[in-house]
C-alpha positions as CSV (number, residue, x, y, z in Angstrom):
1,G,-10.0,16.0,35.7
2,R,-8.6,18.7,37.9
3,E,-9.7,16.9,41.1
4,M,-8.2,13.6,39.8
5,G,-5.0,15.3,39.0
6,Q,-4.7,16.9,42.4
7,H,-5.5,13.5,44.0
8,I,-2.8,11.8,42.0
9,K,-0.4,14.6,42.9
10,Q,-1.2,14.1,46.6
11,V,-0.7,10.4,46.4
12,G,2.5,10.8,44.5
13,S,3.8,13.4,47.0
14,S,2.9,11.2,50.0
15,V,4.6,8.3,48.4
16,A,7.7,10.4,47.7
17,D,7.9,11.7,51.3
18,G,7.4,8.2,52.6
19,S,4.1,8.7,54.4
20,T,2.2,6.4,52.1
21,P,3.6,3.1,50.9
22,M,4.5,2.6,47.2
23,I,1.4,0.3,47.0
24,G,-0.8,3.4,47.3
25,L,0.4,4.8,43.9
26,M,0.2,1.4,42.4
27,L,-3.4,0.9,43.5
28,V,-4.4,4.4,42.1
29,S,-2.8,3.5,38.8
30,F,-4.2,0.0,38.8
31,A,-7.7,1.4,39.2
32,A,-7.3,3.7,36.3
33,V,-5.8,1.0,34.1
34,M,-8.5,-1.5,35.0
35,R,-11.2,0.9,34.0
36,E,-9.7,1.3,30.6
37,G,-8.9,-2.4,30.3
38,S,-12.5,-3.3,31.0
39,E,-13.5,-1.4,27.8
40,A,-11.0,-3.5,25.8
41,V,-12.5,-6.6,27.3
42,F,-16.0,-5.6,26.3
43,F,-14.8,-4.7,22.8
44,L,-13.0,-8.0,22.4
45,F,-16.0,-9.9,23.8
46,G,-18.3,-8.2,21.3
47,A,-15.9,-8.8,18.4
48,M,-15.7,-12.5,19.4
49,Q,-19.5,-12.8,19.1
50,T,-19.4,-12.2,15.4
51,G,-18.1,-15.7,14.8
52,E,-15.0,-14.6,12.9
53,D,-11.5,-16.1,13.6
54,T,-11.6,-15.9,17.4
55,S,-8.2,-17.5,17.9
56,A,-6.5,-14.6,16.1
57,M,-8.6,-12.1,18.1
58,L,-7.8,-13.8,21.4
59,S,-4.1,-14.1,20.7
60,G,-4.0,-10.5,19.6
61,G,-5.8,-9.4,22.8
62,L,-3.5,-11.5,25.0
63,L,-0.5,-10.1,23.1
64,G,-1.8,-6.6,23.6
65,F,-2.4,-7.2,27.3
66,A,1.2,-8.5,27.7
67,A,2.7,-5.6,25.8
68,G,0.6,-3.2,27.8
69,A,1.5,-4.7,31.1
70,L,5.2,-4.6,30.2
71,L,5.0,-1.0,29.0
72,G,3.0,0.0,32.1
73,F,5.7,-1.6,34.3
74,L,8.5,0.2,32.4
75,L,6.6,3.5,32.6
76,Y,5.9,3.1,36.2
77,Q,9.6,2.4,36.9
78,G,10.5,5.5,34.9
79,L,7.8,7.8,36.3
80,V,8.7,7.1,39.9
81,R,12.1,8.7,39.3
82,I,10.7,11.8,37.5
83,P,9.3,14.8,39.4
84,L,5.5,14.9,38.9
85,Q,5.5,18.5,37.6
86,Y,7.4,17.2,34.5
87,V,5.1,14.2,34.0
88,F,2.0,16.3,34.0
89,R,3.6,18.9,31.7
90,V,4.5,16.2,29.1
91,M,1.1,14.6,29.5
92,G,-0.5,17.9,28.9
93,V,1.4,18.5,25.7
94,L,0.5,15.0,24.5
95,L,-3.1,15.6,25.2
96,I,-3.1,18.9,23.3
97,L,-1.6,17.1,20.3
98,L,-4.2,14.3,20.6
99,A,-7.0,16.9,20.7
100,A,-5.7,18.7,17.7
101,G,-5.3,15.4,15.8
102,M,-8.9,14.4,16.7
103,A,-10.2,17.7,15.5
104,S,-8.3,17.4,12.3
105,Q,-9.7,13.9,11.7
106,A,-13.2,15.2,12.4
107,A,-12.6,18.0,9.8
108,S,-11.3,15.3,7.3
109,N,-14.5,13.3,7.8
110,L,-16.7,16.3,7.4
111,V,-14.8,17.1,4.1
112,L,-15.4,13.5,2.9
113,V,-19.2,13.9,3.4
114,N,-19.2,17.4,1.8
115,M,-20.1,19.2,4.9
116,L,-16.9,21.3,4.8
117,P,-14.9,22.4,1.8
118,P,-11.4,20.9,1.5
119,L,-10.0,24.4,0.6
120,I,-6.9,22.7,-0.9
121,D,-7.3,19.0,-1.9
122,T,-3.8,18.0,-0.9
123,V,-1.5,20.4,1.0
124,W,1.5,17.9,0.7
125,N,2.2,14.3,0.1
126,S,4.7,12.8,2.5
127,S,3.9,9.2,1.7
128,T,7.4,8.6,0.4
129,L,9.0,9.9,3.6
130,L,6.5,8.4,6.1
131,S,3.6,6.2,5.0
132,E,0.5,5.9,7.1
133,E,0.8,2.1,6.6
134,S,4.2,2.0,8.4
135,F,4.4,1.3,12.1
136,V,5.6,4.9,12.9
137,G,3.0,6.4,10.6
138,S,0.1,4.4,12.0
139,V,1.2,5.3,15.6
140,L,1.4,9.0,14.7
141,H,-1.9,8.7,12.9
142,V,-3.6,7.4,16.0
143,M,-1.7,9.7,18.5
144,V,-1.8,13.1,16.6
145,G,-3.9,12.5,13.5
146,Y,-1.0,12.3,11.1
147,E,-2.0,12.0,7.4
148,E,0.4,11.7,4.5
149,Q,-2.0,13.8,2.3
150,P,-3.9,16.3,4.5
151,N,-6.3,18.7,2.9
152,G,-6.3,22.4,3.7
153,M,-9.3,22.3,6.0
154,Q,-7.6,19.6,8.1
155,M,-4.5,21.8,8.5
156,I,-6.4,24.9,9.4
157,V,-8.5,22.9,12.1
158,F,-5.3,21.3,13.4
159,V,-3.4,24.6,13.8
160,L,-6.4,26.4,15.3
161,T,-7.2,23.7,17.7
162,L,-3.5,23.4,18.7
163,G,-3.3,27.1,19.3
164,L,-6.6,27.4,21.2
165,V,-6.1,24.4,23.4
166,S,-2.4,25.4,24.0
167,W,-3.5,28.9,25.0
168,L,-6.2,27.6,27.4
169,Y,-3.8,25.1,28.9
170,H,-1.1,27.8,29.4
171,R,-3.7,30.1,30.9
172,E,-4.7,27.4,33.4
173,Q,-1.1,26.7,34.3
174,V,-0.5,30.4,35.1
175,K,-3.5,30.4,37.3
176,S,-2.4,27.4,39.4
């Protein structure tokens, strides 16, 4: 990850100073997206083999592809104008939140199968403010592990993971 980050910084810097054409950054980004996109294609292909409603799956996949291409283009246009240090800082924060959310979801699953105690069954209920079924709630659920009724173990794991990974990230930033 560190080498890839340094490589992307080098490509971005050389594009910014004009020694590398803009196509260089586009190709690096294209390769990364294609790797992830191929996973989606394999997933959709496997899902289509089940014999379910393939037209809905195909149209959903094409709609997702179009939305992803548009979002990618818009992000590219925006990121070209933002200094790379800020981009990597924001991406680091988002990855820390993602890691804490994943750890929290893992704790929730372990509570469900009685491998961990819940400590408190429901710390709060925010379903009236932000339902997991809403668009924003489902995006937050996927991105940071948002739950409208978290248990105590989930909260402890989220906070501990957030703290530990933030500390490790900050420590690495100070080193470099």
